[in-house]
PAZA-726673 format. One line per 5 residues: number of its first residue (from 1); their letters; for each residue x, y, z of N, C-alpha, C. Coordinates in steps of 0.001 Angstrom, whole numbers, plus 500000, padded with zeros to 6 digits. Example, Ala and Ser with C-alpha at 12.3 -4.5 7.8 and 13.67 -1.06 7.14 Angstrom:
REM residues 2
1	AS	513190/494310/507800/512300/495500/507800/513200/496700/507800 | 512850/497750/507080/513670/498940/507140/512900/500030/507870
END
This chain:
REM residues 404
1	MKRVR	500724/498900/500002/500011/499810/500042/500849/501249/500072 | 501808/501282/500900/502867/502537/501120/503632/502590/499642 | 503788/501421/499117/504678/501617/497716/503871/502310/496608 | 502521/502009/496643/501746/502346/495297/501477/503891/495784 | 501292/504103/497041/501064/505703/497337/502274/506359/496944
6	IVAIT	503565/505647/497362/504780/506676/496859/504748/506821/495305 | 504389/506055/494622/504412/505835/493217/503471/507069/492892 | 502278/507123/493453/501442/507836/492872/501820/509111/493031 | 502439/509467/494308/502678/510659/494800/504039/511328/493647 | 505006/510460/493467/505898/510669/492815/505567/511227/491280
11	AVALG	504539/510582/490782/503938/510858/489625/503451/512367/489620 | 502633/512771/490699/502232/514275/490687/503410/515188/490814 | 504499/514814/491387/505420/515720/491432/506196/515650/490143 | 506123/514498/489222/506744/514373/487877/506084/515606/487110 | 504700/515366/487267/503856/516193/486331/504128/517810/486596
16	AAVTA	504534/518373/487521/504827/519447/487721/506181/519841/487490 | 506974/519050/487373/508524/518825/486963/508518/519057/485599 | 507674/518356/484749/507677/518228/483399/507033/519693/482879 | 505794/520230/483518/505462/521577/483201/506615/522627/483245 | 507384/522358/484278/508383/523542/484470/509252/523627/483437
21	GTKFQ	509730/522584/482859/510661/522325/481716/511748/522793/481587 | 512637/522775/483037/513998/523200/482786/514956/522596/481976 | 516178/523071/481671/517077/522470/480892/517835/521364/481585 | 518058/521700/482871/518675/520698/483934/518320/519556/483852 | 516774/519544/484187/515934/518453/484146/515996/517602/483062
26	QAREA	515762/518338/482132/515451/517529/480766/517032/516602/480459 | 518186/517232/480585/519461/516458/480724/519689/515277/481644 | 519207/515691/482762/519385/514524/483668/518319/513241/483370 | 517269/513769/482940/516107/512586/482447/516645/511824/481177 | 517398/512439/480146/517759/511748/479170/518796/510870/479644
31	ALLAA	519763/511019/480524/520856/510328/481027/520487/508869/481798 | 519295/509344/482466/518544/508054/483288/518119/507254/482371 | 517401/507715/481354/516622/506836/480699/517578/505861/479608 | 518514/506461/479163/519723/505507/478558/520149/504666/479322 | 520283/504915/480685/521036/503948/481515/519955/502947/482241
36	QPQAV	518671/503335/482211/517488/501983/482736/516475/502402/481956 | 516595/501478/480623/515226/501815/479783/514112/501053/480074 | 514472/499984/481237/513142/499191/481459/512590/499437/483033 | 513013/500779/483474/512579/501144/484871/511121/500934/485101 | 510662/500396/486278/509501/500058/486390/508883/501097/487192
41	ATATP	507605/500629/487526/507087/502019/488484/506897/501776/489812 | 507099/500426/490312/507251/500364/491802/508303/499299/492303 | 508442/499382/493690/509627/498419/494172/508794/497183/494234 | 509508/496065/494757/508923/494852/494572/508049/494558/495508 | 506556/494161/495392/505787/494054/496000/505803/492962/497313
46	APAAT	505220/493213/498436/505188/492147/499275/504532/490716/498829 | 505180/489532/499069/504637/488336/498659/503288/488103/498853 | 502801/488580/500232/501619/488326/500715/500447/489212/500176 | 500751/490012/499158/499498/490818/498554/498458/490216/498023 | 497161/490543/498196/496125/489669/498091/495529/490186/496812
51	PAATS	494674/489752/495802/493849/490583/494723/493270/491663/495211 | 492490/491490/496337/491781/492759/497014/492575/494156/497237 | 493657/493642/498098/494678/494811/498137/494932/495372/496931 | 495419/494921/496134/496173/495050/494772/495055/495740/494029 | 493701/495435/494045/492798/496510/493514/492427/497744/494092
56	ESLAE	492384/497566/495507/492541/498671/496307/493706/499927/495966 | 494995/499081/495800/496127/499927/495523/496069/500641/494171 | 495794/499712/493092/495487/500319/491916/494280/501486/491751 | 493193/501513/492380/492072/502491/492212/492800/503689/492818 | 493489/503534/494251/494094/504685/494873/495064/505283/493641
61	ATSLT	495802/504538/493029/496844/505166/492116/496239/505615/491019 | 495074/505153/490630/494162/505598/489591/493684/507061/489750 | 493203/507394/490899/492502/508516/491296/493829/509654/491239 | 495000/509214/492176/495990/510095/492129/496685/510570/490804 | 496868/509503/489718/497489/509810/488457/496497/510574/487662
66	QLAPS	495128/510525/487740/494452/511383/487195/494824/513271/487641 | 495343/513323/488978/495867/514605/489363/496945/514866/488780 | 497924/514039/488080/499226/514441/487877/499369/515413/486865 | 498666/515543/485699/498917/516511/484567/498714/517969/485243 | 497934/518178/486423/497489/519514/486825/498573/519845/487420
71	AAAPV	499826/520455/486854/501082/520931/487699/500743/522203/488332 | 499546/523099/488307/499493/524544/489033/498791/523736/490374 | 498283/522448/490741/498272/522230/492040/499240/521976/492989 | 499002/522662/494303/500101/522770/495102/500244/521652/495788 | 501398/520913/495967/501542/519916/496745/502582/520118/498024
76	AEADL	501714/519895/498986/502487/519940/500344/503664/519381/500657 | 504858/520094/500809/506312/519691/501057/506514/518372/501841 | 505464/518204/503087/505840/517236/503836/505193/516085/503114 | 504362/515855/502270/503946/514800/501539/504981/514356/500475 | 505963/514926/499958/506638/514365/498929/508022/513691/499833
81	PAPSL	508482/512460/499257/509630/511858/499953/510727/512542/499273 | 511954/512513/500287/513098/512897/499480/513595/512091/498128 | 514481/512690/497403/515093/512108/495937/515878/510813/496537 | 516570/511154/497443/517530/509772/497837/516702/508644/498428 | 515572/509063/499257/514549/507838/499593/514084/507014/498619
86	LASRM	513633/507705/497447/512815/507132/496494/513923/506223/495533 | 515207/506809/495571/516196/506036/494750/516547/504693/495438 | 516600/504685/496778/517016/503631/497665/515925/502731/497448 | 514761/503046/497301/513576/502238/497244/513578/501401/495757 | 514037/501849/494864/514264/501247/493355/515282/500196/493463
91	PEQAT	514397/499251/492571/515288/497972/492589/516410/498301/491512 | 517821/497358/491624/518673/497590/490687/518530/496752/489381 | 517747/495914/489280/517236/495403/487863/516057/495463/487848 | 515707/496445/487375/513998/496474/487131/513414/495633/486250 | 512547/495048/487034/511818/493868/485915/510228/494055/486078
96	PQPAI	509375/493499/485261/507983/493525/485367/507514/493005/486375 | 506392/493719/486951/506224/493176/488383/504656/492234/487987 | 504560/491080/488460/503197/490323/488111/502305/491224/489011 | 502455/491838/490309/501420/492501/490661/500488/493604/489872 | 501183/494187/489003/500478/495181/488163/499731/494328/486930
101	AAPSS	500279/493344/486479/499582/492241/485801/498547/491585/486152 | 497658/492027/487225/496687/491134/487624/495426/490641/486953 | 494712/489665/487134/493448/488865/486484/492774/490329/485977 | 491945/490119/485021/491165/491074/484694/489855/491026/485515 | 489677/490225/486321/488487/490024/487436/488852/491041/488354
106	AVPAP	490082/491135/488791/490600/492039/489924/490869/493385/489720 | 491029/493723/488392/491662/494908/488314/490479/496033/487653 | 490397/496917/487716/489229/497854/487661/489459/498273/486064 | 488841/498837/485711/488765/499248/484125/489598/500336/483882 | 490252/501142/484679/491379/501960/484176/492634/501564/484186
111	APVLA	492797/500333/484859/494304/499659/485125/495068/499373/483712 | 494505/498830/482543/495314/498807/481472/495847/500013/481149 | 495075/501170/481117/495722/502368/480826/496707/503181/481628 | 496605/502808/482932/497513/503437/483980/498924/502841/483986 | 498995/501557/483698/500237/500850/483587/501100/501454/482656
116	PALAP	501124/501718/481303/501980/501958/480225/502322/503677/480940 | 501177/504103/481096/501652/505862/481343/502384/505917/482662 | 502418/505231/483892/503097/505638/485035/504714/505166/484834 | 504842/504412/483709/506413/503718/484049/507676/504864/483625 | 507288/505673/482395/508263/506656/482209/508296/507601/483279
121	RLSQA	507108/508260/483820/507210/509128/484704/507754/508794/485936 | 507656/507463/486295/508213/507326/487413/509594/507031/487509 | 510350/506786/486277/511791/506768/486060/512432/508151/486021 | 511425/509102/485672/511960/510263/485487/511948/510829/487092 | 510996/510292/487866/510877/510851/489151/511574/510488/490310
126	SVLPG	512302/509508/489781/513333/508627/490753/514686/509628/490754 | 514918/510534/489948/516247/511461/490049/515959/513042/490285 | 514527/513216/490534/514123/514397/490647/514854/515070/491863 | 515456/516748/491671/515835/517070/493112/514568/517631/493905 | 515109/517663/495386/513682/518334/496397/513163/519366/495696
131	VDVAT	511909/519343/495801/510826/520398/495393/510347/521398/496597 | 510747/522515/496572/510313/523546/497681/508900/524032/497144 | 507869/523926/498153/506521/524480/497600/506228/525500/498732 | 506203/526648/498338/505827/527854/499198/504785/527650/500124 | 504494/528368/501214/503040/528424/501594/502297/529257/500931
136	PAAPA	500862/528760/500504/500238/529855/499816/499996/531032/500706 | 499833/532310/500450/499818/533597/501139/498282/533799/501368 | 497923/534715/502142/496407/534920/502322/496169/535864/501497 | 494967/535479/500541/494601/536210/499366/494456/537915/499638 | 494625/538517/499038/494641/540332/499216/493226/540491/499028
141	PGPAT	492578/541589/499792/491327/541716/499751/490847/541948/498595 | 489753/541763/498003/489272/541937/496578/488548/543440/496497 | 487888/543796/495582/487202/545031/495474/485957/544997/496372 | 485234/543633/496478/484052/543758/497463/484404/544030/498855 | 485430/543426/499420/486085/543372/500490/486535/544897/500902
146	ETLRQ	487137/545741/500088/487446/547077/500360/486311/548003/500169 | 485290/547751/499390/484099/548485/499387/483333/548329/500733 | 483150/547052/501213/482621/547082/502607/483411/547821/503530 | 484524/547501/503487/485565/548316/504630/485155/549971/504529 | 485086/550499/503223/484844/551984/503209/483697/552389/503552
151	IAEAE	482458/551263/503142/481183/551733/503640/481189/551593/505323 | 481996/550634/505877/481847/550733/507366/482480/551783/507965 | 483540/552263/507517/484288/553645/507821/483535/554921/507671 | 482426/555034/506483/481771/555965/506211/480705/556135/507267 | 480275/554758/507828/478968/555040/508521/479929/555231/510145
156	TLPQA	480742/554965/510450/481248/554944/511835/481724/556607/512077 | 482612/556928/511052/482876/558176/511527/481919/559241/511799 | 480978/559514/510534/479832/560514/511064/479138/560168/512667 | 479161/558947/512824/478275/558735/514069/479370/558861/514889 | 480489/558618/515111/481731/559069/516160/481577/560752/516360
161	ATDAV	481555/561581/515070/481340/562854/515334/479878/563311/515901 | 479097/562725/515603/477914/563092/516322/477755/562910/517850 | 478481/561905/518225/478350/561402/519729/479448/562262/520157 | 480456/563027/519679/481215/563955/520185/480653/565323/520385 | 479751/565502/519717/478892/567006/519759/477828/567041/520850
166	EATPP	477168/565513/520824/476228/565201/521657/477005/565162/523251 | 478087/564966/523430/478662/564781/524676/478885/566233/525131 | 479135/567365/524380/479164/568591/524830/477951/569270/525394 | 477898/569541/526413/476516/570063/526858/475964/571362/526093 | 474979/571557/525719/474618/572867/524968/474376/573963/525731
171	LDPQL	474358/575097/525133/474114/576391/526015/472608/576365/526463 | 472460/577218/527565/471285/577547/527738/470465/578236/526539 | 469405/577626/526149/468565/578408/524871/468463/579961/524995 | 467941/580250/525944/467731/581843/526025/468979/582626/526281 | 470123/582194/527085/471479/582660/526890/472273/582627/525514
176	QAELA	471815/581577/524615/472419/581426/523284/471737/582479/522586 | 470434/582443/522597/469570/583588/521884/469652/584757/521961 | 470129/585112/523318/470653/586564/523587/471873/587122/523173 | 472580/585951/523268/474213/586172/522707/474131/586570/521322 | 473396/585565/520693/473269/585956/518808/472675/587124/518447
181	ACAVW	471819/587643/519358/470810/588818/518967/471767/590284/519552 | 472597/590193/520116/473139/591350/520815/472080/592032/521914 | 471721/590925/522527/470664/591415/523762/471179/592598/524514 | 469935/593357/524890/470107/594515/526000/469700/594160/527311 | 470496/594675/528125/470236/593982/529897/469811/595291/530415
186	LVVTP	468655/595118/530927/467840/596397/531754/467443/595823/533167 | 468185/596230/534147/467828/596097/535615/467353/597280/536354 | 466085/597306/536836/465531/598321/538028/465670/597839/539287 | 466172/598509/540175/465995/598109/541617/465712/599454/542389 | 465170/598971/543420/464743/600248/544346/465608/600731/545087
191	APGAM	465828/602159/545237/466948/602984/546140/466323/603969/546902 | 466893/604297/547839/466466/605561/549024/465740/606407/548450 | 464779/607203/548969/463996/608345/548525/463073/607947/547286 | 462824/606857/547412/461570/606295/546566/462280/606284/544974 | 463530/606024/544804/464005/606204/543518/464380/604868/542957
196	LETSV	464347/604707/541432/464757/603603/540926/466175/603746/540295 | 466879/602921/540552/468302/602305/540242/468371/602080/538763 | 468280/602261/537926/468187/601643/536458/469393/601641/535847 | 470062/600353/535650/470808/599947/534771/470795/599348/533399 | 471638/599973/532510/471365/599414/531053/472791/598973/530743
201	YAPCD	472567/597733/530045/474050/597288/528981/473678/596716/527911 | 473936/597545/526672/473858/597116/525357/474824/597098/524535 | 475622/596231/524766/477305/596137/524116/476926/596465/522513 | 475957/596064/521836/476030/596209/520488/475438/597627/519904 | 475064/598501/521141/474314/599895/520716/474997/600876/521529
206	RDAVV	476457/600710/521563/477341/601772/521949/477181/603246/521317 | 476976/604227/522264/476617/605516/522074/475536/605882/521234 | 474377/604858/521250/473242/604916/520915/472345/605971/521531 | 471390/606683/520843/470317/607430/521587/469246/606683/522201 | 468853/606523/523086/467797/605894/523763/466625/606684/524367
211	TLSHA	465376/606175/524600/464623/606882/525376/464157/606124/526388 | 464208/606506/527667/463561/605848/528980/462515/606500/529452 | 461548/605588/529758/460155/606152/530205/459602/605029/531236 | 458934/606080/532300/458060/605281/533511/456931/606218/533609 | 455889/605534/533625/454600/605971/534276/454239/607510/533894
216	GLSFD	454477/607813/532444/454132/608910/531789/455343/610001/531742 | 456365/609633/532450/457709/610313/532209/458610/609859/531209 | 458909/610713/530684/459742/610086/529399/461277/611333/529242 | 462274/610596/528837/463335/611448/528646/464409/610620/527496 | 465156/611467/526894/466016/610924/525874/467464/611135/526439
221	THLSA	468420/610124/526193/469800/610177/526531/470836/609343/525673 | 472106/609452/525930/473059/608627/525230/473628/607281/526048 | 473513/606227/525580/474385/605550/526044/475957/605486/525900 | 476830/605096/526891/478102/605226/526956/479010/604320/525844 | 480295/604792/525663/481150/604392/524593/480915/602686/524577
226	DGQLL	480977/602415/525804/480967/600822/525922/479452/600352/526228 | 478356/600961/525732/477045/600555/525746/476400/600478/527206 | 476830/601276/528321/476248/601419/529458/475672/602708/529615 | 474431/602695/530792/473931/603774/531198/473504/603332/532745 | 473587/604228/533665/472977/604257/535045/472447/605555/535349
231	AQIPA	471183/605450/535672/470226/606646/535790/469509/606276/537025 | 468948/607570/537705/468275/607523/538991/466934/607945/538717 | 465785/607281/538401/464696/607609/538094/463543/607855/539282 | 463089/609092/539576/461791/608978/540517/460822/608091/540180 | 460500/607372/541370/459265/606421/541021/458123/607195/541251
236	LTEVA	457090/606851/540266/455668/607310/540489/454457/606285/540624 | 455075/605136/540778/453995/603917/541243/454673/603350/541959 | 453741/602685/542734/454454/601329/543624/454805/600361/543156 | 454581/599871/542124/454871/599116/541189/455630/599660/539979 | 456924/600016/539880/457249/600763/538901/458130/599941/537795
241	QVTIR	457589/600443/536611/458071/599795/535356/459000/600806/534699 | 460114/600312/534111/461021/601270/533445/461145/600416/532215 | 461105/601270/530935/461355/600634/529631/462260/601556/528810 | 463273/600996/528164/464273/601338/527386/463846/601286/526034 | 463766/602120/524962/463674/602019/523693/464435/602681/522840
246	FADGR	464936/601868/521625/465928/602136/520574/465297/603071/519590 | 466090/603580/518698/465737/604361/517470/465028/603545/516423 | 465259/602116/516372/464940/601214/515437/463671/600419/516160 | 463183/600711/517095/461865/600272/517564/462059/599370/518697 | 463332/598801/519067/463535/597747/519950/463183/598099/521465
251	EQSDE	462346/597356/522270/462338/597821/523657/462697/596635/524562 | 462810/597338/525875/463290/596457/526982/462703/596888/528196 | 462190/596067/529037/461175/596658/530395/461823/596017/531411 | 462015/596598/532757/462040/595738/534073/461235/596592/534967 | 460715/596001/536043/460003/596466/536929/460314/595998/538437
256	TPVAD	459899/596860/539561/460424/596576/540795/459495/597176/541742 | 459401/596614/542895/458514/597309/543890/458944/598627/544561 | 458124/599381/544928/458714/600795/545476/457948/600735/547038 | 458592/600337/548183/457984/600252/549300/457674/601692/550122 | 458478/602490/549617/459077/603830/550336/457990/604804/549751
261	LATVE	457367/604599/548637/456619/605805/547748/455757/606668/548550 | 455253/605988/549372/454185/607021/550232/454564/608055/550856 | 456143/608025/551255/456479/609035/552053/457088/610177/551255 | 456918/610321/549911/457278/611434/549386/456016/612425/548700 | 456591/613574/548261/455826/614754/547727/456648/614889/546383
266	RVALQ	456042/614746/545113/456886/614764/543875/456187/615495/542742 | 456925/616405/542242/456210/617165/540962/457541/616979/539822 | 457002/616772/538607/457953/616700/537365/457318/617714/536444 | 458498/618169/535757/458211/619056/534497/458835/618539/533287 | 458321/618239/532234/459262/617892/530959/458727/618603/530082
271	WQAPA	459620/618907/528790/459616/619139/527725/460525/618887/526871 | 460259/619436/525493/461130/618921/524402/462120/620567/523847 | 463215/619767/523443/464230/620713/523141/463869/621184/521604 | 464045/622503/521298/465293/623261/521687/464950/624043/523054 | 463636/624030/523286/462956/624917/524545/463918/624493/525698
276	EMRLN	464195/625668/526554/464629/625614/527786/464120/625814/528850 | 464001/624994/529716/463013/625419/531052/463711/624938/532202 | 463009/625529/533473/463724/625352/534654/462513/625130/535643 | 462807/624137/536567/461827/624009/537655/462371/624487/538901 | 461930/625406/539840/462601/625971/540874/461688/625492/542018
281	AYEFG	462247/625268/543374/461463/624988/544366/462153/625859/545632 | 461160/626566/546343/461640/627395/547445/461321/626596/548621 | 462254/626196/549458/461686/625610/550532/461393/626468/552012 | 460279/626590/552435/460344/627123/553822/460596/628569/553882 | 459929/629370/552664/460265/630778/552822/461616/631148/552249
286	AGYGD	462397/630251/551648/463521/630634/550963/463690/631552/549686 | 464391/632339/549532/464218/633266/548053/465395/632640/547104 | 465315/633440/545988/466223/632711/544973/467641/633097/545270 | 468324/631660/545091/469867/631763/545344/469977/631388/546964 | 468962/631382/547859/469088/630859/549223/469672/629258/549187
291	AGHVY	469958/629048/550553/470147/627677/550681/469035/626762/550387 | 467663/627024/550772/466563/626794/550382/465990/626473/549151 | 466720/627313/548026/466367/627145/546643/466882/626272/546156 | 465924/625358/545629/466249/623986/544970/466296/624063/543404 | 467353/623776/542709/467163/624020/541320/468185/623267/540529
296	DLNPR	468227/623115/539297/469167/622461/538615/471068/622782/538843 | 471041/624127/539612/472355/624558/539849/472712/624013/541524 | 471587/623521/542242/471568/623157/543393/470665/621969/543620 | 470994/620941/543099/469995/619687/542958/469879/619232/544389 | 470872/619426/545238/471150/618206/546555/471054/616929/546083
301	TAGVT	471083/616106/547170/471043/614747/547116/470005/613872/547855 | 469333/612792/547195/468430/611935/548017/468784/611365/549033 | 467752/610995/549710/467940/610251/550906/468162/611115/552201 | 468073/612406/552009/468454/613180/553295/466971/613559/553922 | 466727/613382/555291/465405/613646/555846/464777/614721/555723
306	DQGFL	465490/615740/556111/464700/617311/556278/465169/618091/555041 | 465303/617832/553913/465393/618497/552459/464792/617755/551488 | 464560/618569/550468/464018/617987/549314/465476/617924/548161 | 465070/617528/547095/466342/617156/545901/465633/617286/544489 | 466363/617648/543791/465952/617887/542126/466349/616792/541523
311	TVLGD	465826/616018/540476/466451/615192/539698/466353/615748/538179 | 467567/615654/537486/467717/616444/536040/467899/615067/535028 | 466916/615131/534275/466880/613886/533193/467016/614442/531830 | 467664/613755/530995/467728/613797/529518/469098/614659/529086 | 469462/614466/528019/470276/615088/527324/470459/615848/526465
316	PSITG	470427/617471/526865/470164/618663/525932/470873/618600/524571 | 472050/618081/524468/472668/618144/523058/472219/617154/521965 | 471301/616271/522304/470421/615549/521146/469299/616447/520566 | 469435/616592/519356/468391/617262/518657/467014/616877/518993 | 466109/618109/519232/464564/617561/519766/464557/616491/520948
321	SHLAQ	465322/616493/521420/465453/615461/522895/464290/615890/523707 | 463634/614986/524606/462771/615087/525738/463751/615159/527033 | 463221/616258/527655/463997/616407/528913/463148/616677/530050 | 463680/616477/531255/462915/616556/532309/463676/616939/533842 | 462587/617531/534539/463216/617692/536034/462126/617523/536890
326	IYSYP	462520/616603/538011/461792/616276/539138/462051/616899/540482 | 461011/617335/541055/461224/617761/542602/460669/617008/543707 | 461388/616325/544806/460837/615448/545483/461417/615990/546995 | 460297/615653/547825/460451/615943/549155/459822/614773/549898 | 460602/614520/551003/460290/613165/551880/459592/613541/552980
331	RGETP	458376/613859/552819/457525/614663/553666/456997/613598/555052 | 457254/612278/554708/456827/611351/555886/458227/611169/556706 | 459325/611700/556630/460589/611641/557126/460955/613146/558034 | 460553/614381/557464/461127/615506/557793/460736/615988/559065 | 461471/616556/560097/461077/617141/561375/460722/618701/560925
336	RSGRV	460314/619147/559846/459936/620568/559338/458427/620385/558779 | 457805/621748/559101/456679/621578/558388/456513/623073/557700 | 455604/623169/556837/455669/624423/556056/455286/624231/554347 | 455509/625322/553852/455065/625173/552396/456486/625273/551604 | 456241/624677/550366/457141/624826/549202/456794/625380/548140
341	ALEIE	457191/626464/547875/456542/627263/546627/457372/626676/545323 | 456200/626583/544001/457090/625853/542773/456950/626948/541735 | 457622/627000/540929/457631/627955/539765/458538/627468/538419 | 458191/627973/537580/458535/627673/535980/459337/628975/535404 | 460371/628346/535265/461142/629554/534437/461662/629194/533004
346	VPITD	461560/630032/532186/461966/629534/530785/462757/631069/530487 | 463921/630446/529858/464818/631473/529205/464294/631891/528201 | 464313/633052/527384/463796/633673/526199/465221/633770/525197 | 465057/632806/524342/465991/632548/523387/465871/632751/521979 | 466715/632917/521124/466481/632971/519529/465521/631744/518980
351	ATCGR	465754/630650/519925/465089/629388/519415/463626/629313/520059 | 463467/630089/521046/462179/630089/521609/461261/631383/521404 | 461825/632420/521385/461205/633744/521129/460164/633692/519947 | 458690/634366/520383/457741/634437/519738/457019/633050/519303 | 457373/632016/520096/456769/630612/519863/455950/630504/520972
356	ALSAD	454923/629287/520709/454078/628807/521736/454807/627453/521998 | 455079/627391/523335/455946/626325/523629/454663/625295/524666 | 454964/624208/524786/454392/623005/525526/455080/622512/526493 | 454587/622044/527541/455157/621254/528617/454269/620354/529269 | 454562/619357/529933/453889/618315/531074/454370/618564/532420
361	TIELH	453057/618319/533264/453576/618511/534442/452994/616934/535261 | 453757/616712/536136/453239/615248/536879/453272/615659/538281 | 452104/615306/538794/452263/615587/540548/451749/614523/541175 | 452500/614228/542174/452353/612666/543063/452313/613158/544504 | 451248/612774/545091/451059/613204/546630/450945/611929/547264
366	GTAAA	451775/611573/547979/451745/610223/548706/451333/609023/547831 | 450204/608392/548270/449819/607156/547481/448778/607343/546605 | 448276/608739/546267/447280/608904/545433/448144/608560/544017 | 447145/608353/543261/447665/608415/541796/447968/609660/541221 | 449010/609567/540452/449802/610836/539936/449021/611470/538859
371	QIRQI	448987/612825/538881/448064/613792/537880/448985/614315/537075 | 448684/614083/535861/449282/614726/534623/448571/615886/533967 | 449330/617113/533905/448487/618051/533009/449482/618747/531860 | 448823/619259/531137/449744/619914/530015/449460/621453/530070 | 450518/621974/529828/450590/623604/530054/451407/623880/528665
376	RLDMP	450363/625312/528208/450861/625945/527002/451538/627392/527450 | 452654/627656/527004/453265/628897/527133/453508/629621/525985 | 452864/631031/525744/453187/631791/524687/454505/632901/525012 | 455403/632796/524332/456914/633233/524423/456674/634785/523969 | 457107/635483/524692/457376/636831/524212/458201/637047/522541
381	SCDGQ	457906/638332/521905/458219/638293/520599/459995/638642/520695 | 460641/638353/519568/462311/638798/519931/462489/640115/519707 | 463198/640443/520640/463592/641856/520736/465133/642031/520998 | 465814/640772/520743/467308/640642/521156/467653/640901/522491 | 466567/641224/523541/467290/641568/524817/467257/640372/525944
386	GGFLV	466809/639166/525281/466600/637760/526055/466087/638143/527435 | 466523/637589/528475/465867/637263/530088/464968/636140/530174 | 464047/636377/530921/463473/634822/531462/461935/635332/531410 | 460867/634206/531282/459808/634529/531451/459343/633365/532906 | 458932/633999/533517/458573/633305/535049/457149/633207/535319
391	LPGVL	457077/631878/535464/455389/631542/535725/455170/631061/536965 | 454964/632026/537966/454348/631383/539349/453365/630827/539282 | 452796/630300/540193/451320/629931/540429/450877/628764/539340 | 451772/628636/538317/451274/627274/537542/451289/626367/538313 | 452125/625789/539268/452268/624577/539808/451720/625082/541122
396	PDMQI	450739/623985/541867/450542/624488/543286/451583/624102/543967 | 451601/625068/545382/452547/624820/546401/452195/623339/547025 | 453281/623085/547714/453561/621809/548355/453661/622056/549593 | 452426/621508/550427/452478/621603/551870/453022/620429/552461 | 454027/620696/553438/454724/619659/554133/454417/619515/555451
401	ALSN	454045/618728/556298/453539/618553/557344/454632/617563/558350 | 454551/617798/559508/455713/617390/560652/455235/615805/560571 | 456460/615280/560700/456189/613515/560653/455755/613215/562004 | 455278/611870/562008/454487/611392/563600/455633/610809/564114
END
């Protein structure tokens, strides 16, 4: 059995060598054929071989011999016997073997064709040098494999990028909208003397002209070079709302409660440039220029218990701006009693002479609702002399009582 298998394997190796066709092999084969013209295919079989075993060996040889012409089929190096081993197993006097010429009843149909074909190939295989068979390399990835890899990467990368974005906590939606739209911050807080401390921050509206309004009181002013504004506005309602309005129509509002509104008496005068007006308050019988004369050149400070103060609002440098002056007295905290006389003073200028001027007054007495009145002033004709138009009695006197 082993001998037949050796013969068949040698035939496969011979087929690969014949296909290669090197000149060295051809010369070596010619010399061997001349020396051994009758070389047989196998070594001497064992005497105890049976017809059944012979038939099995020939059938196995037949299946292997049919593979011999395919030289492209790789043969594992471990299955090939070394040339020296093959030569040692060859008999020195090759003679025809009776085992191959078995009776027709025990030999399969391919046997008569197989024997003549094996003899010359086996004689050549007995002198072939060792054959090195390289281990087949792993096949390179084909187009389909590469396409699948690219698809996998294309699907993975966007998902990884999406996960990275989702891992970052988003900004608060309201804060993001305010930052994107150059928001305006307006904060109103109560201050002593029933005042409203108003803070504005509009970083995208530097030096802008704005209008601030509260309960019928209105004035125009500028934001600073960095978009900020700080103003003290006299409160006129217990829940005070302040609104800022820009030239393009944008508005922002804020409000705050005013706990000490009932402790003040308050009168406001407002008008529009280019007119010039002044609100004068004479406390407890004071005359013009006295210490008790409160006006824009002597406005005093809010929060002092025994004296009134004047608040001047608006920027007269703005063309057509709305201006206001408000006098306040803390009647609920003063140790004094008496009368405060109020009057309106209007300079006669080239811009106002011979014209009719209008102004609004707002009067607030304790917790009562504020009263708004409109007044009309007929200015004298222009004579180039200038002077002042004084309107006493247009505003009622303020009666101040002792605090309890």
